[in-house]
N, C-alpha and C positions, 0 to 999 in steps of 0.2 A: 553415810560416811563411816568407814571402818579403817582403823589403823592396820598396818601390816607387820609391825615389829613386835613379835611375841615376847621376847626378853624384856624389852622396854615396857610393854604393856603390863607384864607381871610386876616389874619394879614399881611402876606407877600405882598399881593397885595396892601393893604392900605399903607404899608410902602414904597413900590416902588412908588406909586402915590404921596406920600408926597415928596419923594426925587426928582422926576421929576418936581414937582411943586415948588421946593425950590427957584428958581430965583424970584418967585412972592411973596413968603411968608417969605423969609429970608434965607441967606446962612450960618449963623454962625454954625449951627448944621449939615451942609452938610457932613463933614467928618465922623461924628459919625453915621449918617444915612446910609452912604455908607458902613461903617464897619458892621453895623447891617445887611445890605443886604447880605454881604458876609457870615456871620455866618448862616443866615436863608437859603440862597440859597444852600450852601454846605450841610446843614442838609437835605434839601429837595432832593438834588441830590443823596445823599447816601441812602436815604429811597426809592427813586424811582428805582434805579438801583439794581436789585435783585442779580446780579452776585458778587461773592467775589473774583474771579480769573480773571485776565486779559487774553483776548483771545490771541492766538499766532499771531505773526507777527505784522508789523507796523499798519495795519488796525485795529487790535484788541486793539492797544494802545489808539486809539481815538474812540472806538466804542460807548462809552457813549455819545459822542457828536453827532454821526450820528443818534443815536436813537431819539434825540430831539434837532435838530440844532436851532430851534426857541428859545430855552432857552438862547441863547447868545445875542439875540436882545436887551433885556433890559440893558445889560452891555454897549452896544454901545450908547444907549440912555442916560445912566447915565454919561458916559464920555462927551457926547455932552453938557449935563446940567452943568457939572463942568466947561466947557469952557465958556458957556454962563454966569455962575455965576460971572465972573469978573476976573481980573488979580490975585486976592488973591487965587483963587481956580483953576487956570489954571494948576498948577502942579499936582492937584488931578486927572485930566483926564489921564495923563501919568501913574500915580500910579495904577489907575483902570485897564487900559489895560494890564500893566505889571503883576499885580496880577491875572488877569483873565487867561492870557497865562500860567503863572506858575502853577496856581491851576488846570486848566483844562487839560494841556498837560504834567504836570510833577507830581504834588502832588497827584492828584486823582488817576491816573492809577498806580502810584508806591506804594501808601499807602493803596489802597483797600484791597489787600491781607494781608498786615501786620496788619491792624486794625482788620481784621477778626480773626486773631490768638491770639490777646491780651486778657487776661481775664479782667473782669470788674475792679479789682483794678489796673491793669496796665493801663487801659484806663483812670482811675481817675488820675493817676500820670502824664500821658501825657497831659491831659487837664490842670493840674496845670502848667506844663512846658510851654505850649502854652500861657496860661494867662500871665506868667512872660515875655514871648517873646513879647506879645502885650504891656505890661507895659513898656518895654525898648525902644519901638519905638514911634515916634511922630504920633499923629492922622493924617490920610490921607497919610502916607508914604506907599510905596509899600510893604515893609517888613511886616509892621503891617497888611495890608490887606491880605497878603498871609497867615500870621499866623492866621488871623480870619477865612480864608477859611478852613484851616486845623482844627481849633477849632470846626467849625460847623460839619465837617465830623466826628471827634472823638465824639462829643456830641451826634450825631445820633446813632452811634454804642453803646455808653454807655446807651442811652435810650432804644434801642432795646434789650439789654441784661438784662434790669431791669423789675420791676413789673409795666408794662405800664397800665395806666388807673385806677389804685387803688387810692382811696381817700387819703390815707396816703402819698403816693409818690407825688400826685399832690400838697398836702398842703405843703410838704417839699420843693418841687421845687419852689413854689410860695413864701414861706417864704424866701428862698435863694435869689430870685430875688429882693424882697422888701428890704432885708438887704443890698444887693450889691448896689442898687440905693440910698438908704439912706446914706450908707457910702460914696458914691461918692459926695453927697451933703454936708455932714459935714466934709469930709476929701478930699478936692479938689486935694491934692498932690497924693492921691491914686486913683483918677478917671481913669487914663489910664489903671489901672489894674482892677478896680471894674466894670466899664461900660461894657466891653466885658463879664465879669462874669455874670453881670445882664442880658445882652441880651441872653446869652446861657441859663441861668436858666429860663428866660421868654419863650424862644423857647421850652424848655422841658416841661414847664407848659402847653403851648398851645397844644403840642403834646399829653400830658396826657388828656387834656379836649376833644381832638378830638376822643378819644377812651375810654372815661370814661364808666365804667361798671355800669349798673343798678343793684339794688338788685334782685337777682334771685327769681322767683316766682315758687314754687314747685307745681306740678300737684296734684289736690285734686278732690275727687269725690263729695264733698259737695258744689261745686261752680255751681250747676245747671246742671252738666253733669250726664247723666244716667249711672249707672254701666253696664258693659258688662255682658250679660247673656250667659250662656253656651248653646250650641245648643242641641236640644232634642236628647236623646239617647247617649249623650257624657258626660263624667264626667268632 
């Protein structure tokens, strides 16, 4: 299982590095960084796993884990960082491990087939419901991180069903991300809802930038290419 979105992959790696280094640079934003990791990681997982149906049997239920077991190592490191961060973040480690288990062993295999059957408007409605679920939970809580995982999965399918790589779609997702983060700054009470929305919109923007299409150049004979001549004796 390998992702194809280079820009998003770089951003994912930078965010993971910041989260792992949080005990040295400050732990106040650690729950928000972990939540962003859940959204981006679930987005990347749904993108890398090309199957829409779960394979038969118990082994098929966790086949996405067997394809890339090293993907789980950063989660263990993140939980260790939460423990190191101090007593105020110790509960976050348990929330991370709980959300990873629920997301990888329950939500992903159960929802992969269902998300593939939903039309794009249905996916948009599901994303709104998941954002509301995030807003109703406290930052760093296991239920919120689990909802963030499902949000990343749904956002990936929503992106794959849309006009990926187009300038208009890229600008729209970037504007949505900016509006969400600005709203979180000026409306702190709505931050638990707006921040995951901003992270998802940013993730979709980076996905667009990873596959942005250049202006097509049509083939022309007057660019120095010599016209093809017919063979002698043939019309």
